[in-house]
N, C-alpha and C positions, 0 to 999 in steps of 0.2 A: 541154435541155443550152444552148439558146441564152439562156433566161433566167439559167441559172446563169453562163453565159460573161459575160453582161451586168452580172450584179452583181459578178463578180470584176474587171471592167474600171470599177467606179463609182469614181470620185475618192476617196472616203472608204473604200474598202475596207482600203487599206493600215493608214489610222490606225486602223481598227476592230480590224485583226488586232494591231498593236502594243498598243494598249491591253490587248487580251484577254490576250497574250503577259506584259507587266507586272504584270497583276492575277494570273496563274497563278504567276510567279515570287515576286510578293511574299507571295502566300498560302502557298507551299511554305516559304518562309523562316521566315514569321510560326509554322508549326506545327511545324518541326523545329529549326531554329536555336536560338530561345530555351531549348528544353527541353535541349538539349545543354549550352548556356552555365550555365543553373542547375544542371544535375547535375555540370559541371565546378567551379562554385564551391562546392557543397555537399560534394564530395568534397576541395576543397582545404581549406574550414573543418574538416572532419573531420579531416584529416590533421594540420592544426595543432591542434586539440583533443587527439588522441591525443599529440602532441609534448610539448605543455604538460603534459598528465595524467602523462605519463612522469616529467618533472620533479619534480612532486609527489610522486608515486609514491616515487621514489627517497629523497627527503627524510624523508617521513613514515610509509612503510608497509614498506620494503623490509627493514628490520631483523628485522620479524618474518615477513613472507610470502614472503621470497626477492627477489633482485634481478630475475626474470622471473616472480614471482607463482607460483612453484612450491611454495611453501610451507615451512615449517621447522618445528622442534620446538617455537617459539613460536607459530606462526600457521599456519592451514590453507591448503591451496593455493587460489588465486583464478580459476585457469584454468577457464572455463566457468559462474561465479556468474552472469555477466551484469551490466549495467548497473544494473537494478533493485536488486540486493544492495546495490550499492556506495551508491546514492541513498538506500537506508534506514538501512545502517550508518552512514554519515558524516553524512547528514542529521538522524539523530536524536543525533550527537555521541557514538554508542557507539564507535566508532572515528575517530580512534586511541585505544586503548585506554589508561587511565591506569596500568594494573598487571595483571599476570596474575591471573586467577581464576576461580570457576566459570562466571561471567556477567559480561558488559559491561555495566554500568547506562546508562540513559539520562542524558544530560548536555548542557550547552549545546554547540552545534557549534563546530568549530575552523575551518572553511572557508566560503568564501561559497557560493552556490548556483553561480556560475559555474565557480570552481575543484572543485565537487562534479562538475559535468557534464564537466569535462575528466578527471578521475579515472575517471568511469564510462566515458567513451569510450576510454580506455587500457585498463582491466580488459576491456571487452567486445571489443577487438581481440585479446586473448589467446585468446578461445574462445567460441563462442555460447552465448548465456544469455538471460533475461528480460530484456527492454528494460523502459526507465522507462515507466510506462504515460501514456496522455495523460489530461487532464482528462474527456473523454467517456466513457473507460473507468472511472473510479474517481468520478465525480459521482452521488451516491445521488439525486438529483432524481427524484421520482416512483417510486422503487425501492418494493418490496412490504415493508414493515415486519414483518408478520405472519410472512411466509414467512422473512425474515431472522432472526425471532427462532427458529424451527423449526432453522434451519441451524445457528445459532449454539450452540444446546443440544446438538445433535446433535454438533457437530464442534469446538467451541471450549470449552464451559462446563466440562469436565472440568479444563482448567487455568486458564482465566482466570475461572471463576465466572459465574454466572447473567447478571449484568449487566457484565460485564468489569471487575470490581474487581481482578482479579488473586488470585494464591495461590502459596504454596510448593510447591516440588518437591522432589527429592531432592539431596543432597549439595551442598547451598548454592545451587541454583539455585531460579528463580521464573518465574511468569509474570506480565509487568508488567501494571499497571492501564492499561486503555485510554482511560481519560477525558483528554481532550485531545489525543489523537494524530489527525494530520490524516488524511484519507480516502485521500491518496496514499499514505501509509505504512502504514495498514491493509491497503490492497490489495496493496502490494510485500511486506509480511510474509506474506500469505497465498500470493503467487506464489513466494517465494523460499525461505519456511522457516527465518528466522533463529534464531540461538542453538539451543535446544533444540526449538523449535518445527517441526512438519512442514510440508512446503510442500504446497499445494492448487493444483495446476496447472488450466488451464481444463479438461482432461480429468476433472477430480475435481469441482471447483467450477467452473461457467461464469463468464464475466464477468457475466452477469445475478445469479447467486447471490452473487457477491462484492460487488455493488451493495447487494442486499438486506441482507447481512450489515452492512454499512458503515452502511447507514440505520438498522438495529435498534440498534446500538452508539452512534450519534450521538443517537438518539432518547431510550433509557434513560439516557444522561449528561448529557443537556441541561438547563437551569436550569428549563425548562417541566416536565419529567417529574414524574408523581406518582406516590405509593405508595398504591394503593387500601387496603392493609391497615394503612396508618399506617407508622411508623417501619421504615425499609427494612432495618436490622440490617446494614449494610455490604453489601448485595445477594449475600450469598454462597448463597443459596438454602436449601432445606428443611431441611439440617443445622443452620444457625444458628437458624432460625426454631422448628424442632422442640426445640432445646436450651432455648432462650428459654422455650418453653411449658411444659416439664417442672420446670426449675429455678424459673422465676418464677410461672408460672401453678399448676403443682401446689404449689408452695410457700405460694402466697396461700390455696389452697384449705384445706390442712392448717392453717393458722394460722386461718382462719376457723372450722374443725370445732371446733378447741381451744377457741377463744372462745365458740362456741356450747354446748360441752359444759359449760365452766366456769360460763355463765351459768345454764344450766339446772340444774347441781348446786345453784348459790347458791339458786336460785328455790325448789329442793325443801326446801333447810334452813330456809329461811325459812317 
């Protein structure tokens, strides 16, 4: 006790206590105050984005989708579709649609990416839905291309054909060609199910599965991709290849057989 009492009476004891208190106060402030400020700034920016997105929506979207995104006879409800659906539809130029039809085709986009983000923020505020994916989620670097091919043939080839060349559907609808589509938009399409496409949430295709599919699509549509069997016949799969074999292959064999028979008959006459 005497030693402790002596230390308390040391001339530098008050200074040490003061420095310790200042360090603790500074540490607590650094740990909590900046987070609160950053959160407040983020909320302020989000509110501003929603406000600006509402202005853009009123001008370019409300005539078809309703003043509050509730939908009309000319356009479906946007409540709960999420920011990812907006980023895909508007980012690929499908929306705003030029005219009513069975399906909105891809075309040059009307809005800048900043405006698309604002529209997405407003639509996301109407109801929960898939968010815009981060680059880490859709980057196919290091993905399993072979597994992606299996998943693509199981879930996608029925409409998009075996290498993503696209194909016709019923009543004027179609599955678009996937060549040149960005990884982000492919991921968003799987997540949200645009047009006539079914959605593939993470409970159906995991984030890793989506990366594998993206890697496969980008690989088979790259300039370096080679077709071991020769001309790929549009990449439409065994139907077109089999038809080619029957029409041209079998036809060539028939012509060859007729030629051989004619030569044989001529030789016998001689």
